[in-house]
TORFIRO-835136 format. One line per 2 residues: number of its first residue (from 1); their letters; for each residue x, y, z of N, C-alpha, C, CB. Coordinates in pm, whole numbers, always signed. Glycine has a CB too. Layout:
residues N
NUM> a> X/Y/Z/X/Y/Z/X/Y/Z/X/Y/Z; ...
This chain:
residues 253
1> me> -3758/+925/+11472/-3662/+912/+11343/-3749/+946/+11235/-3594/+763/+11315; -3736/+1000/+11174/-3775/+1065/+10953/-3782/+907/+10946/-3587/+1180/+10792
3> an> -3887/+887/+10852/-3969/+760/+10842/-3847/+793/+10644/-4229/+770/+10868; -3829/+632/+10611/-3732/+638/+10472/-3843/+683/+10333/-3651/+448/+10438
5> hk> -3861/+650/+10292/-3950/+798/+10152/-3952/+628/+10022/-3749/+1041/+10052; -3990/+626/+10032/-4104/+517/+9922/-4073/+588/+9775/-4324/+535/+9967
7> ir> -4101/+682/+9731/-4136/+771/+9659/-4138/+969/+9650/-4233/+715/+9661; -4032/+1008/+9596/-4024/+1108/+9580/-4027/+1224/+9485/-3973/+1096/+9615
9> ve> -4114/+1323/+9473/-4139/+1390/+9321/-4100/+1535/+9370/-4320/+1377/+9245; -4040/+1512/+9219/-3909/+1689/+9223/-3968/+1753/+9094/-3667/+1658/+9186
11> nl> -3980/+1843/+9095/-3992/+1921/+9019/-4109/+1910/+8889/-3871/+1929/+8992; -4165/+1841/+8925/-4267/+1770/+8813/-4391/+1893/+8848/-4323/+1561/+8854
13> sl> -4399/+1916/+8691/-4474/+1986/+8632/-4560/+1938/+8479/-4390/+2089/+8624; -4685/+1997/+8423/-4753/+1868/+8370/-4842/+1961/+8301/-4824/+1745/+8481
15> rv> -4888/+1921/+8140/-4917/+2086/+8086/-5072/+1995/+8038/-4777/+2187/+7918; -5137/+1973/+8003/-5224/+1979/+7903/-5313/+2070/+7761/-5274/+1954/+7965
17> ng> -5240/+2072/+7644/-5246/+2201/+7565/-5244/+2304/+7588/-5315/+2218/+7511; -5096/+2323/+7676/-5045/+2483/+7672/-5121/+2481/+7841/-5131/+2623/+7507
19> he> -5232/+2406/+7919/-5260/+2477/+8076/-5176/+2377/+8151/-5445/+2482/+8144; -5108/+2452/+8226/-5056/+2410/+8358/-5162/+2327/+8451/-5010/+2541/+8435
21> il> -5188/+2161/+8440/-5277/+2096/+8561/-5144/+2098/+8682/-5353/+1903/+8516; -5054/+2069/+8724/-4956/+2010/+8789/-4826/+2142/+8817/-4911/+1872/+8692
23> kd> -4793/+2190/+8906/-4701/+2336/+8895/-4634/+2271/+8997/-4768/+2512/+8924; -4519/+2234/+8949/-4373/+2226/+9035/-4369/+2152/+9178/-4323/+2381/+9069
25> in> -4429/+2035/+9186/-4491/+1957/+9241/-4337/+1920/+9345/-4575/+1844/+9133; -4261/+1895/+9379/-4187/+1860/+9498/-4267/+1762/+9658/-4137/+2016/+9537
27> vs> -4261/+1690/+9698/-4345/+1570/+9775/-4253/+1474/+9783/-4479/+1508/+9704; -4238/+1410/+9939/-4156/+1276/+9954/-4327/+1209/+10041/-3955/+1291/+10081
29> ip> -4290/+1048/+10015/-4373/+937/+10020/-4376/+884/+10118/-4357/+856/+9946; -4359/+927/+10297/-4316/+762/+10372/-4353/+579/+10343/-4379/+775/+10512
31> en> -4220/+553/+10327/-4253/+385/+10381/-4346/+350/+10420/-4194/+332/+10476; -4465/+247/+10378/-4580/+215/+10523/-4614/+280/+10605/-4556/+136/+10610
33> ki> -4629/+382/+10501/-4719/+477/+10617/-4838/+482/+10499/-4638/+672/+10683; -4945/+571/+10539/-5076/+607/+10477/-5012/+735/+10440/-5222/+609/+10572
35> tv> -5056/+823/+10275/-4997/+937/+10250/-5146/+941/+10213/-4858/+965/+10155; -5187/+1063/+10250/-5312/+1129/+10163/-5303/+1222/+10070/-5400/+1189/+10235
37> il> -5363/+1277/+10008/-5392/+1347/+9890/-5493/+1422/+9882/-5401/+1279/+9800; -5486/+1540/+9923/-5618/+1618/+9999/-5607/+1718/+9904/-5612/+1676/+10177
39> gp> -5754/+1819/+9927/-5753/+1917/+9856/-5893/+1877/+9710/-5578/+1936/+9814; -5979/+2041/+9710/-6076/+2033/+9646/-6098/+1926/+9522/-6085/+2148/+9619
41> sg> -6186/+1956/+9503/-6218/+1898/+9358/-6132/+1966/+9220/-6387/+1927/+9334; -6084/+1902/+9159/-6070/+1992/+8999/-5890/+2029/+9090/-6241/+2198/+8950
43> cg> -5814/+2028/+9172/-5672/+2022/+9194/-5566/+1962/+9184/-5657/+2030/+9257; -5604/+1838/+9133/-5489/+1799/+9007/-5468/+1675/+9108/-5322/+1927/+8960
45> kt> -5507/+1618/+9239/-5486/+1524/+9320/-5486/+1412/+9189/-5598/+1516/+9452; -5588/+1340/+9136/-5534/+1211/+9079/-5486/+1208/+8934/-5638/+1110/+9090
47> tl> -5433/+1410/+8883/-5337/+1360/+8795/-5215/+1300/+8885/-5293/+1477/+8695; -5203/+1391/+8978/-5025/+1351/+9082/-5040/+1198/+9044/-5017/+1379/+9324
49> mk> -5213/+1179/+9079/-5138/+1010/+9133/-5107/+935/+9028/-5238/+898/+9224; -5158/+996/+8901/-5118/+887/+8816/-5017/+919/+8763/-5199/+845/+8725
51> sm> -4907/+1019/+8743/-4860/+994/+8765/-4720/+902/+8795/-4916/+1021/+8766; -4785/+855/+8881/-4681/+766/+8993/-4660/+613/+8939/-4762/+751/+9168
53> nr> -4787/+657/+8828/-4730/+468/+8773/-4799/+492/+8619/-4838/+275/+8894; -4705/+642/+8611/-4678/+676/+8400/-4832/+619/+8388/-4506/+536/+8265
55> lt> -4989/+655/+8433/-5110/+593/+8334/-5087/+747/+8260/-5307/+540/+8418; -5014/+844/+8290/-5066/+988/+8212/-5012/+921/+8087/-4991/+1168/+8260
57> di> -4890/+828/+8040/-4824/+753/+7909/-4958/+810/+7794/-4808/+532/+7932; -5096/+780/+7866/-5164/+707/+7752/-5286/+850/+7734/-5240/+514/+7805
59> yp> -5233/+925/+7792/-5290/+1066/+7692/-5173/+1175/+7606/-5378/+1184/+7815; -5168/+1153/+7526/-5103/+1188/+7420/-5056/+1373/+7432/-5207/+1142/+7294
61> em> -5205/+1398/+7551/-5177/+1540/+7486/-5078/+1615/+7578/-5319/+1631/+7469; -5060/+1499/+7716/-5040/+1528/+7867/-4837/+1529/+7817/-5129/+1359/+8013
63> hv> -4799/+1635/+7844/-4698/+1706/+7899/-4583/+1712/+8029/-4755/+1782/+7904; -4534/+1584/+7997/-4475/+1555/+8153/-4339/+1634/+8222/-4432/+1394/+8155
65> rg> -4299/+1704/+8247/-4156/+1748/+8308/-4068/+1672/+8419/-4179/+1876/+8369; -4000/+1633/+8543/-3989/+1635/+8621/-3908/+1485/+8643/-4094/+1681/+8664
67> ri> -3970/+1473/+8792/-3915/+1348/+8813/-3912/+1237/+8955/-3796/+1383/+8782; -3961/+1168/+8918/-3997/+1077/+8996/-3955/+952/+9037/-4075/+1066/+8970
69> li> -3889/+973/+9196/-3775/+845/+9174/-3905/+748/+9264/-3559/+867/+9275; -3903/+654/+9237/-3967/+513/+9319/-3874/+471/+9358/-4043/+397/+9253
71> de> -3808/+369/+9484/-3663/+304/+9522/-3537/+396/+9459/-3652/+134/+9453; -3618/+519/+9451/-3483/+634/+9435/-3457/+604/+9287/-3318/+604/+9546
73> ed> -3553/+516/+9173/-3525/+492/+9030/-3612/+582/+8974/-3544/+348/+8976; -3563/+656/+8917/-3624/+790/+8775/-3780/+687/+8695/-3427/+822/+8580
75> il> -3827/+718/+8751/-3977/+612/+8675/-3953/+730/+8544/-4208/+613/+8792; -3937/+797/+8510/-3998/+901/+8411/-3843/+859/+8307/-4029/+1108/+8490
77> nt> -3729/+886/+8370/-3680/+883/+8257/-3569/+744/+8300/-3621/+1042/+8208; -3643/+600/+8216/-3577/+493/+8261/-3602/+456/+8157/-3601/+419/+8373
79> hk> -3474/+354/+8153/-3537/+206/+7933/-3616/+150/+8035/-3370/+13/+7801; -3657/+113/+8167/-3754/-17/+8189/-3926/+17/+8137/-3750/-58/+8380
81> dv> -3914/-137/+8135/-4087/-142/+8018/-4184/-20/+8138/-4212/-399/+8014; -4282/-36/+8105/-4365/+83/+8217/-4412/-70/+8276/-4529/+236/+8141
83> ta> -4484/-170/+8219/-4595/-272/+8290/-4447/-304/+8385/-4695/-436/+8170; -4338/-311/+8403/-4311/-391/+8477/-4300/-246/+8614/-4174/-499/+8417
85> ir> -4262/-115/+8587/-4323/-34/+8671/-4469/-10/+8738/-4299/+46/+8623; -4534/-84/+8661/-4679/-44/+8739/-4694/-192/+8847/-4846/-26/+8596
87> kk> -4630/-259/+8729/-4580/-393/+8834/-4579/-387/+8987/-4429/-428/+8808; -4482/-254/+9076/-4442/-203/+9147/-4614/-166/+9271/-4347/-95/+9060
89> mg> -4754/-108/+9177/-4808/-63/+9207/-4979/-134/+9198/-4755/+32/+9162; -5026/-151/+9303/-5166/-209/+9309/-5261/-31/+9272/-5200/-305/+9510
91> ll> -5362/-83/+9209/-5389/+61/+9148/-5576/+36/+9195/-5334/+82/+8929; -5663/+113/+9300/-5746/+81/+9337/-5916/+197/+9287/-5686/+60/+9472
93> sq> -5984/+200/+9214/-5993/+364/+9142/-6155/+347/+9235/-5993/+394/+8896; -6224/+487/+9168/-6328/+552/+9212/-6485/+423/+9242/-6346/+681/+9082
95> rp> -6436/+357/+9113/-6569/+261/+9074/-6470/+112/+9052/-6676/+327/+8892; -6532/+3/+9138/-6410/-81/+9114/-6463/-98/+9002/-6365/-206/+9198
97> yp> -6380/-206/+8924/-6413/-312/+8733/-6351/-376/+8779/-6366/-278/+8550; -6405/-457/+8831/-6384/-597/+8743/-6365/-722/+8648/-6396/-612/+8744
99> lp> -6284/-764/+8652/-6317/-810/+8511/-6383/-956/+8503/-6183/-809/+8424; -6451/-930/+8366/-6605/-1052/+8332/-6492/-1146/+8335/-6732/-1051/+8148
101> ms> -6528/-1173/+8413/-6570/-1381/+8514/-6549/-1376/+8602/-6495/-1535/+8499; -6435/-1498/+8656/-6575/-1582/+8796/-6470/-1498/+8859/-6612/-1812/+8858
103> iy> -6525/-1457/+9012/-6431/-1441/+9121/-6322/-1472/+9151/-6458/-1468/+9194; -6269/-1611/+9130/-6191/-1713/+9096/-6105/-1629/+9009/-6262/-1838/+9033
105> nn> -6178/-1608/+8922/-6072/-1605/+8792/-6029/-1423/+8770/-6173/-1683/+8617; -6054/-1359/+8857/-6079/-1236/+8843/-5901/-1165/+8930/-6257/-1204/+8925
107> ia> -5905/-1329/+9067/-5799/-1248/+9146/-5645/-1395/+9048/-5844/-1254/+9408; -5699/-1523/+9001/-5617/-1624/+8941/-5563/-1554/+8859/-5673/-1740/+8885
109> fg> -5648/-1465/+8777/-5558/-1426/+8625/-5415/-1379/+8643/-5629/-1292/+8537; -5373/-1259/+8733/-5275/-1180/+8788/-5146/-1300/+8807/-5335/-1101/+8937
111> lr> -5214/-1345/+8866/-5099/-1475/+8918/-5067/-1592/+8781/-5190/-1587/+9075; -5156/-1611/+8704/-5104/-1684/+8608/-5014/-1604/+8473/-5225/-1759/+8565
113> is> -5076/-1496/+8483/-4946/-1369/+8422/-4807/-1340/+8460/-4985/-1233/+8447; -4809/-1400/+8599/-4732/-1393/+8621/-4589/-1523/+8672/-4784/-1313/+8670
115> gr> -4715/-1639/+8592/-4604/-1762/+8637/-4669/-1883/+8673/-4512/-1727/+8768; -4722/-1802/+8735/-4792/-1923/+8904/-4965/-1989/+8864/-4832/-1768/+9116
117> kk> -4919/-2103/+8825/-5026/-2172/+8721/-5137/-2305/+8784/-4922/-2246/+8590; -5019/-2356/+8903/-5044/-2488/+8908/-5176/-2445/+9014/-4906/-2598/+8962
119> rd> -5229/-2586/+9019/-5402/-2564/+9044/-5365/-2512/+9209/-5535/-2752/+9026; -5319/-2629/+9267/-5292/-2595/+9442/-5228/-2516/+9465/-5236/-2679/+9528
121> ll> -5176/-2503/+9377/-5062/-2289/+9431/-5171/-2239/+9434/-4928/-2158/+9291; -5268/-2239/+9261/-5298/-2145/+9280/-5425/-2109/+9405/-5311/-2120/+9161
123> dk> -5573/-2190/+9420/-5655/-2182/+9538/-5611/-2165/+9614/-5718/-2253/+9573; -5429/-2177/+9625/-5447/-2180/+9814/-5386/-2016/+9823/-5309/-2338/+9933
125> rv> -5337/-1935/+9688/-5319/-1817/+9677/-5409/-1707/+9696/-5281/-1814/+9587; -5537/-1762/+9602/-5641/-1665/+9616/-5695/-1705/+9706/-5724/-1638/+9522
127> eh> -5746/-1816/+9755/-5789/-1804/+9884/-5690/-1717/+9994/-5809/-1946/+9927; -5576/-1641/+9979/-5486/-1532/+10038/-5456/-1426/+10078/-5440/-1517/+10014
129> yl> -5516/-1407/+9941/-5581/-1266/+9881/-5720/-1161/+9880/-5578/-1291/+9774; -5761/-1317/+9901/-5918/-1274/+9957/-5941/-1240/+10106/-6020/-1396/+9934
131> kq> -5854/-1260/+10142/-5906/-1311/+10316/-5779/-1238/+10339/-5922/-1516/+10386; -5672/-1111/+10280/-5672/-973/+10285/-5727/-906/+10277/-5635/-929/+10249
133> as> -5841/-862/+10158/-5922/-787/+10134/-6084/-832/+10206/-5905/-776/+9989; -6012/-904/+10340/-6194/-923/+10398/-6282/-980/+10332/-6276/-804/+10416
135> lw> -6306/-1013/+10232/-6341/-1115/+10113/-6423/-1243/+10125/-6221/-1163/+10063; -6322/-1367/+10206/-6278/-1485/+10157/-6465/-1516/+10219/-6100/-1573/+10233
137> ee> -6493/-1534/+10322/-6593/-1560/+10478/-6685/-1569/+10342/-6629/-1406/+10649; -6712/-1482/+10269/-6783/-1355/+10182/-6827/-1437/+10035/-6648/-1201/+10144
139> vk> -6705/-1468/+9999/-6758/-1541/+9873/-6711/-1680/+9876/-6709/-1474/+9736; -6600/-1760/+10025/-6577/-1939/+9937/-6705/-1959/+9914/-6509/-2098/+10037
141> gr> -6808/-2006/+9938/-6901/-2074/+9827/-6966/-2076/+9715/-6960/-2093/+9849; -6890/-1915/+9689/-6946/-1887/+9508/-6807/-1821/+9459/-7115/-1745/+9475
143> lr> -6706/-1905/+9456/-6628/-1822/+9322/-6616/-1880/+9231/-6502/-1777/+9326; -6713/-1967/+9192/-6749/-1988/+9019/-6795/-1908/+8988/-6829/-2082/+8960
145> ep> -6883/-1753/+9056/-7013/-1700/+9042/-6923/-1587/+8992/-7129/-1684/+9175; -6975/-1514/+8866/-6958/-1419/+8794/-6945/-1282/+8874/-7058/-1425/+8705
147> as> -6788/-1205/+8873/-6821/-1142/+8993/-6947/-1016/+8979/-6678/-1083/+9046; -6950/-981/+8887/-7010/-893/+8855/-7231/-933/+8931/-6955/-891/+8669
149> sl> -7208/-1072/+8987/-7288/-1093/+9097/-7264/-1007/+9254/-7273/-1240/+9112; -7133/-1014/+9269/-7094/-891/+9387/-7149/-763/+9413/-6974/-846/+9373
151> si> -7200/-759/+9579/-7253/-600/+9514/-7109/-517/+9516/-7395/-501/+9635; -7144/-343/+9495/-7007/-261/+9438/-6943/-257/+9579/-7030/-84/+9357
153> gq> -6988/-310/+9745/-6869/-281/+9820/-6757/-351/+9786/-6888/-300/+9950; -6842/-501/+9763/-6754/-642/+9729/-6692/-701/+9636/-6802/-724/+9740
155> qq> -6741/-597/+9564/-6633/-570/+9347/-6583/-477/+9427/-6728/-493/+9130; -6534/-353/+9491/-6402/-324/+9498/-6338/-434/+9613/-6386/-163/+9535
157> rl> -6394/-431/+9723/-6259/-543/+9798/-6200/-676/+9676/-6351/-657/+9971; -6320/-710/+9630/-6246/-807/+9531/-6079/-767/+9479/-6346/-810/+9393
159> cl> -6150/-590/+9395/-6015/-523/+9300/-5947/-464/+9384/-6041/-413/+9180; -5948/-471/+9505/-5787/-446/+9584/-5782/-633/+9577/-5783/-339/+9808
161> ar> -5848/-645/+9635/-5765/-880/+9649/-5685/-863/+9480/-5991/-1111/+9630; -5752/-832/+9363/-5646/-879/+9278/-5603/-808/+9267/-5646/-929/+9179
163> gl> -5507/-669/+9308/-5474/-595/+9318/-5291/-579/+9398/-5587/-557/+9357; -5311/-666/+9477/-5243/-766/+9597/-5190/-835/+9511/-5332/-856/+9708
165> av> -5242/-883/+9434/-5208/-1051/+9358/-5101/-1037/+9276/-5334/-1123/+9251; -5132/-905/+9203/-5011/-917/+9152/-4845/-856/+9225/-5044/-856/+9028
167> dp> -4819/-925/+9373/-4731/-811/+9425/-4676/-715/+9462/-4706/-797/+9423; -4777/-606/+9498/-4715/-479/+9464/-4665/-442/+9606/-4819/-366/+9391
169> ei> -4573/-284/+9529/-4464/-251/+9728/-4614/-139/+9773/-4201/-90/+9716; -4672/-106/+9676/-4769/+14/+9665/-4944/+8/+9601/-4685/+110/+9566
171> il> -5022/+50/+9693/-5126/+130/+9677/-5164/+232/+9651/-5163/+131/+9725; -5169/+247/+9467/-5274/+378/+9496/-5428/+368/+9496/-5253/+484/+9387
173> ad> -5470/+465/+9516/-5644/+417/+9578/-5697/+566/+9532/-5673/+376/+9803; -5768/+598/+9482/-5819/+755/+9393/-5956/+679/+9411/-5751/+808/+9185
175> ep> -5995/+788/+9540/-6146/+823/+9597/-6228/+723/+9589/-6219/+931/+9531; -6137/+559/+9666/-6206/+443/+9632/-6289/+394/+9695/-6148/+362/+9615
177> ts> -6336/+521/+9772/-6507/+469/+9904/-6625/+547/+9792/-6515/+601/+10152; -6582/+666/+9724/-6670/+735/+9650/-6806/+727/+9608/-6626/+741/+9573
179> al> -6827/+542/+9621/-6927/+531/+9536/-7017/+377/+9596/-6855/+529/+9372; -6956/+348/+9741/-6973/+279/+9882/-7012/+377/+9967/-6848/+209/+9941
181> dp> -7133/+239/+9980/-7220/+236/+10121/-7162/+298/+10250/-7247/+88/+10160; -7207/+331/+10338/-7072/+385/+10490/-7083/+198/+10498/-7156/+533/+10715
183> is> -7101/+132/+10519/-7082/+31/+10577/-6926/-34/+10467/-7243/-55/+10584; -6971/-60/+10356/-6833/-127/+10264/-6788/+26/+10271/-6860/-218/+10066
185> sq> -6743/+98/+10309/-6717/+201/+10311/-6535/+190/+10472/-6898/+288/+10336; -6677/+180/+10547/-6567/+149/+10648/-6407/+36/+10665/-6655/+109/+10740
187> ei> -6459/-65/+10564/-6453/-216/+10546/-6289/-194/+10466/-6611/-298/+10433; -6334/-94/+10411/-6229/-27/+10307/-6128/+22/+10396/-6289/+100/+10209
189> ek> -6139/+106/+10438/-6083/+167/+10538/-5954/+79/+10642/-6208/+209/+10613; -6038/-11/+10719/-5983/-149/+10796/-5894/-198/+10753/-6055/-254/+10808
191> kf> -5903/-169/+10636/-5825/-253/+10522/-5684/-236/+10509/-5873/-223/+10387; -5695/-78/+10494/-5641/-21/+10453/-5511/+31/+10590/-5739/+57/+10384
193> ld> -5586/+33/+10681/-5505/+77/+10840/-5398/-77/+10858/-5664/+94/+11019; -5475/-202/+10858/-5408/-284/+10826/-5256/-323/+10758/-5478/-308/+10787
195> lk> -5328/-284/+10599/-5221/-341/+10500/-5119/-252/+10472/-5276/-380/+10369; -5106/-116/+10610/-4995/-28/+10581/-4854/-48/+10627/-5028/+87/+10624
197> qd> -4894/-214/+10674/-4789/-249/+10737/-4730/-341/+10661/-4811/-287/+10857; -4711/-338/+10524/-4667/-446/+10427/-4679/-362/+10349/-4732/-579/+10400
199> yt> -4774/-253/+10306/-4766/-155/+10155/-4717/-12/+10217/-4948/-131/+10059; -4690/+56/+10095/-4653/+223/+10110/-4837/+191/+10053/-4480/+337/+9977
201> iv> -4948/+306/+10116/-5108/+360/+10048/-5087/+506/+10030/-5263/+338/+10162; -5113/+526/+9925/-5116/+689/+9911/-5266/+681/+9820/-4950/+775/+9810
203> lv> -5330/+756/+9918/-5481/+826/+9913/-5526/+926/+9868/-5527/+850/+10005; -5552/+959/+9718/-5669/+1065/+9653/-5809/+1048/+9715/-5691/+1038/+9484
205> th> -5870/+1212/+9794/-5981/+1180/+9848/-5971/+1355/+9871/-5990/+1049/+9977; -6109/+1382/+9907/-6182/+1517/+9915/-6261/+1492/+10071/-6304/+1543/+9763
207> il> -6213/+1417/+10093/-6356/+1382/+10247/-6201/+1455/+10362/-6432/+1087/+10301; -6259/+1516/+10418/-6158/+1555/+10525/-6153/+1411/+10653/-6222/+1727/+10604
209> rq> -6277/+1421/+10702/-6303/+1327/+10834/-6253/+1157/+10765/-6513/+1339/+10893; -6231/+1125/+10623/-6130/+1053/+10625/-6012/+1017/+10624/-6136/+1031/+10599
211> aa> -5981/+1212/+10533/-5846/+1181/+10526/-5798/+1180/+10740/-5756/+1334/+10398; -5862/+1203/+10804/-5842/+1252/+10984/-5830/+1087/+11001/-6015/+1357/+11101
213> rl> -5935/+999/+10953/-5910/+877/+11069/-5786/+795/+10983/-6079/+755/+11106; -5756/+828/+10861/-5671/+731/+10775/-5476/+802/+10752/-5777/+723/+10593
215> ad> -5500/+922/+10745/-5329/+963/+10716/-5261/+943/+10814/-5288/+1107/+10683; -5115/+890/+10782/-5015/+963/+10883/-4925/+1039/+10834/-4941/+881/+10960
217> hv> -4988/+1093/+10665/-4840/+1198/+10628/-4995/+1260/+10526/-4622/+1103/+10514; -5020/+1374/+10510/-5068/+1529/+10458/-5030/+1573/+10252/-4944/+1662/+10587
219> if> -5087/+1518/+10234/-5019/+1586/+10075/-5087/+1714/+10061/-5056/+1488/+9916; -5179/+1844/+10070/-5248/+1927/+10069/-5150/+2058/+9960/-5286/+1948/+10229
221> my> -5266/+2008/+9764/-5347/+2024/+9715/-5383/+2166/+9681/-5412/+1961/+9769; -5388/+2228/+9592/-5481/+2355/+9557/-5419/+2418/+9428/-5484/+2477/+9688
223> lg> -5490/+2417/+9321/-5477/+2490/+9185/-5387/+2444/+9120/-5454/+2623/+9186; -5337/+2278/+9150/-5244/+2239/+9072/-5039/+2254/+9141/-5292/+2339/+8934
225> ev> -5145/+2258/+9277/-4995/+2380/+9351/-5027/+2283/+9512/-5048/+2655/+9367; -4890/+2216/+9539/-4858/+2164/+9672/-4870/+2289/+9771/-4708/+2094/+9675
227> ie> -4963/+2294/+9824/-5002/+2428/+9983/-4860/+2372/+10064/-5218/+2384/+10127; -4943/+2238/+10171/-4791/+2168/+10221/-4826/+2072/+10187/-4728/+2160/+10366
229> qa> -4758/+2043/+10278/-4674/+1882/+10327/-4696/+1825/+10435/-4529/+1880/+10344; -4771/+1733/+10553/-4656/+1772/+10728/-4764/+1624/+10703/-4677/+1968/+10915
231> pa> -4626/+1561/+10887/-4748/+1457/+10925/-4909/+1506/+10963/-4696/+1381/+11059; -4978/+1378/+10980/-5064/+1485/+10959/-5171/+1510/+11113/-5154/+1442/+10811
233> ee> -5098/+1438/+11156/-5130/+1523/+11309/-5101/+1676/+11299/-5022/+1464/+11444; -4940/+1743/+11242/-4937/+1830/+11280/-4995/+1878/+11139/-4822/+1863/+11348
235> ff> -5048/+1807/+11038/-5109/+1950/+10951/-5269/+1956/+10998/-5100/+1930/+10743; -5346/+1907/+11101/-5475/+1928/+11116/-5501/+2032/+11260/-5542/+1777/+11122
237> hh> -5341/+1941/+11319/-5360/+2060/+11397/-5277/+2213/+11444/-5379/+2001/+11490; -5156/+2205/+11341/-5120/+2308/+11368/-5105/+2372/+11157/-4971/+2284/+11494
239> pr> -5201/+2400/+11080/-5146/+2437/+10977/-5067/+2573/+10993/-5242/+2436/+10884; -5019/+2518/+10852/-4938/+2607/+10854/-4968/+2731/+10729/-4809/+2532/+10849
241> te> -5025/+2726/+10676/-5106/+2813/+10533/-5210/+2889/+10534/-5159/+2734/+10434; -5288/+3005/+10487/-5458/+3053/+10551/-5532/+2990/+10444/-5509/+3247/+10562
243> it> -5440/+2900/+10352/-5560/+2823/+10216/-5609/+2716/+10290/-5484/+2748/+10046; -5495/+2658/+10391/-5460/+2530/+10452/-5602/+2538/+10516/-5312/+2517/+10557
245> ra> -5595/+2668/+10648/-5658/+2716/+10705/-5820/+2721/+10646/-5588/+2816/+10728; -5870/+2806/+10616/-5996/+2787/+10529/-6051/+2661/+10452/-5983/+2873/+10433
247> yl> -5899/+2588/+10468/-5980/+2431/+10331/-6031/+2379/+10461/-5839/+2268/+10205; -5964/+2333/+10579/-6030/+2278/+10705/-6080/+2375/+10779/-5945/+2201/+10791
249> kg> -6138/+2414/+10762/-6279/+2500/+10817/-6456/+2441/+10679/-6214/+2749/+10786; -6400/+2461/+10590/-6443/+2451/+10553/-6450/+2555/+10408/-6493/+2424/+10638
251> si> -6373/+2694/+10435/-6434/+2812/+10344/-6389/+2774/+10198/-6373/+2976/+10388; -6331/+2628/+10186/-6277/+2647/+10058/-6286/+2478/+10020/-6112/+2730/+10058
253> n> -6410/+2462/+9979/-6415/+2289/+9942/-6470/+2303/+9731/-6605/+2177/+10092
């Protein structure tokens, strides 16, 4: 049975000062799966991801055309407030950026903004999201300590918990393990495999082994274009194009 598609990108192109970064992108991202956007550095992976929550809006030199449909709503051509669009998505960057406050308040911050301010409710929800990110047991005795006191790997999981606390439907993860040690990377990967039961996950990576471990669906990009997209098993074992075969063999990096 064909998966439901959470995101569809249609005829998306993006130019910066006349230079085309994304070239007529057409992709579908299935719901409650891990979709990996794969390709060498500089191929447009992160730019495509930024387009999905309109982070491209903050760069006036970027000119975007096309459609990005999330639950069939075109987020590039809507009167809806961009903040409401971004609330659907938790974003995990290459390096963790915890807020300059306590571990507890990093999670409670988003909860308070959404109107959940009662202390007993906050306590329960902070614990819930820290458990979702597999961090609770490590920090439950030090919630009032600054988030900066955590290791880099713990900070990344804290940022994941903070993103989940705004009740997103989609997790966008841009090279989320690139700054982490192998054990912390493994923790994040395990969490993604758990979380896809409840969230649609889009993961940007250039690490083939990570893509092979995690992907349900693969979008392969090269020089601003989508070369092919397919279920992971098909992509890795039966690539359709010569460029894909060369990339998988390590001839292109």
